[in-house]
C-alpha positions in Angstrom: -24.9 -13.0 -5.2 -24.5 -10.2 -7.8 -23.2 -6.9 -6.5 -25.5 -3.8 -7.2 -24.7 -2.0 -10.4 -23.5 1.0 -8.3 -20.7 -1.1 -6.9 -18.0 -0.4 -9.4 -15.2 -1.9 -7.3 -15.2 -4.6 -4.7 -12.2 -6.3 -3.1 -12.3 -8.7 -0.1 -9.0 -8.3 1.7 -9.4 -10.8 4.5 -10.4 -10.7 8.2 -13.9 -9.8 7.2 -12.8 -6.5 5.6 -14.0 -5.5 2.2 -13.2 -2.3 0.1 -16.0 -1.0 -2.1 -17.2 2.2 -3.8 -18.9 4.5 -1.4 -22.7 4.2 -1.3 -25.4 6.5 -0.1 -26.0 4.3 3.0 -22.4 5.0 4.1 -22.6 8.7 4.3 -23.8 9.1 7.9 -21.1 6.9 9.2 -18.5 8.7 7.0 -19.5 12.0 8.6 -18.8 10.6 12.1 -15.6 8.9 10.9 -14.2 12.2 9.7 -14.4 13.6 13.2 -12.6 10.6 14.7 -9.9 10.4 12.1 -9.2 14.1 11.8 -9.8 15.5 15.3 -7.5 18.5 14.9 -8.6 19.5 11.4 -10.5 22.8 11.3 -14.3 22.0 11.3 -14.8 23.9 8.0 -12.6 21.3 6.3 -14.5 18.3 7.5 -16.9 16.6 5.1 -20.5 15.9 6.0 -23.2 13.5 4.7 -24.5 16.0 2.1 -21.0 16.4 0.7 -20.5 12.6 0.4 -23.8 12.3 -1.5 -22.5 14.9 -4.0 -19.1 13.1 -4.4 -21.0 9.9 -5.3 -23.1 11.8 -7.8 -20.3 13.5 -9.6 -17.6 10.8 -9.5 -18.4 7.5 -7.8 -15.3 5.9 -9.4 -13.1 7.9 -7.0 -14.9 7.2 -3.7 -14.1 4.2 -1.5 -14.9 2.8 1.9 -13.5 -0.1 3.9 -16.1 -2.1 5.7 -16.0 -4.6 8.5 -19.3 -6.5 8.8 -20.9 -3.6 7.1 -19.4 -1.1 9.5 -17.5 1.8 7.8 -13.9 1.6 9.2 -12.0 3.4 6.5 -12.5 5.9 3.7 -10.9 7.9 0.9 -12.2 10.6 -1.3 -10.8 11.7 -4.7 -11.6 13.7 -7.8 -10.1 14.0 -11.3 -8.0 17.1 -11.8 -5.6 18.8 -14.2 -2.2 18.7 -12.4 -0.4 22.1 -12.4 2.6 22.6 -10.2 3.0 26.3 -10.9 -0.1 27.6 -9.2 -0.7 27.4 -5.4 -4.0 26.4 -3.9 -5.2 25.2 -0.5 -7.1 22.2 0.6 -10.2 24.4 1.1 -9.9 25.9 -2.3 -10.4 22.5 -3.9 -12.7 21.2 -1.2 -15.3 23.8 -2.4 -17.1 23.8 0.9 -17.0 20.0 1.0 -18.9 19.5 -2.2 -15.9 19.0 -4.5 -17.5 20.6 -7.6 -13.9 21.4 -8.5 -13.9 17.9 -10.0 -12.7 18.1 -13.6 -14.3 15.2 -15.6 -11.5 15.2 -18.1 -8.7 15.7 -15.6 -5.7 13.5 -16.4 -4.8 12.8 -12.7 -6.6 11.4 -9.7 -6.4 13.9 -6.8 -6.5 12.2 -3.4 -8.3 14.6 -1.1 -8.2 12.5 2.1 -7.8 9.0 3.5 -8.3 7.6 6.9 -8.8 4.5 9.1 -10.7 4.2 12.4 -8.2 3.9 15.2 -9.6 0.5 16.3 -8.6 -0.9 12.9 -5.2 0.7 12.2 -2.2 -1.6 11.6 -4.2 -3.9 9.3 -3.1 -2.4 6.0 -6.4 -0.7 5.3 -4.8 2.5 4.0 -2.8 0.4 1.5 -6.0 -1.3 0.3 -7.6 2.2 -0.2 -4.6 3.5 -2.1 -4.8 0.4 -4.3 -8.5 1.0 -4.9 -7.7 4.5 -6.1 -4.9 3.1 -8.3 -7.5 0.8 -9.8 -9.4 3.9 -10.9 -6.2 5.3 -12.4 -5.8 2.1 -14.4 -9.5 1.9 -15.4 -9.6 5.5 -16.7 -6.0 5.4 -18.1 -5.0 8.4 -16.0 -1.4 9.6 -15.5 -1.5 8.6 -11.9 -2.7 9.9 -8.5 -1.3 12.7 -6.5 -2.0 14.1 -3.0 -0.7 16.6 -0.5 0.3 14.5 2.5 0.2 16.2 5.9 3.6 16.2 7.7 1.6 15.2 10.7 4.7 14.8 12.9 6.0 18.3 12.3 3.7 20.2 14.6 5.2 18.6 17.6 8.8 19.5 16.6 8.4 22.8 14.8 10.3 24.7 17.6 13.3 22.4 17.1 13.7 22.5 13.3 12.4 24.1 10.2 9.7 22.5 8.0 12.2 22.1 5.2 14.7 20.3 7.5 11.9 18.0 8.8 10.7 17.3 5.2 14.3 16.5 4.0 14.8 14.1 6.9 11.5 12.4 6.2 12.1 11.9 2.5 15.6 10.6 3.1 14.3 8.2 5.8 16.1 9.8 8.7 12.8 10.6 10.4 9.5 8.7 10.2 6.4 10.8 9.7 3.1 9.2 10.7 1.5 10.1 7.3 4.0 10.9 4.6 6.4 8.0 5.4 3.4 5.6 5.0 2.4 7.3 1.7 6.0 6.8 0.4 5.8 3.2 1.4 2.6 2.9 -0.7 4.3 4.0 -3.9 4.2 7.8 -3.7 7.3 9.9 -4.4 7.8 13.3 -2.9 8.0 16.3 -5.2 8.3 19.2 -2.8 7.2 20.9 0.5 4.1 23.0 0.5 3.3 25.6 3.2 -0.2 26.7 4.2 -2.1 24.0 2.4 -4.3 22.9 5.3 -5.4 24.3 8.6 -4.3 21.7 11.1 -1.8 22.2 14.0 -0.5 18.6 13.7 1.4 19.6 10.6 1.5 23.4 11.2 0.0 23.8 7.7 2.9 21.9 5.9 2.3 19.1 3.5 4.4 17.1 1.1 3.4 17.1 -2.6 3.3 13.4 -3.6 2.8 11.5 -6.8 2.1 7.9 -7.6 2.3 7.4 -11.4 0.3 4.9 -13.5 2.8 2.2 -13.8 0.9 0.6 -16.7 1.7 3.6 -18.9 5.4 3.1 -18.5 5.5 -0.5 -19.7 
């Protein structure tokens, strides 16, 4: 059976799970999955079905879902962007009300806006498959790599015990395991600094790690 032309990427990863580009029929489920995966994120930062439809329209190469028997169990959203480390922005600045019209068609980097897996399917490597799908777009478009701002999602619980900088240093030196950033480092991202006030979420008290995964094909 031939995949629809709108399916730019398809990878069967076993156990009935497949990763494909996001399609219009996924957007209702994606809206609900956002609420489950990011329960403490400020509501204005959650994406809705109309947002996902726009993401598909402007840059389908950067949108992926993980499916189990056609059920959406994981997702990631990304755009192309010009990477500048000397100017501060927040998640909501780039989110553009959820529509991501900040996408730069000629941007040399893939900007990972979010990634998540339904709690019932965690521990199966789905995030890794989604990161790999994003890296396939990096390869396909000959981009410099992908970058993201990983929420230090374990910091909120310990912020009265240590500073964000201390927590960040312990995480990047593998003295502490952060639920989000440690996994991202395991998936090929390298830390390039601590960022305050990036996102409105108490689990990280607003702190994120700036992370880069380069296009390894450009270094060979």
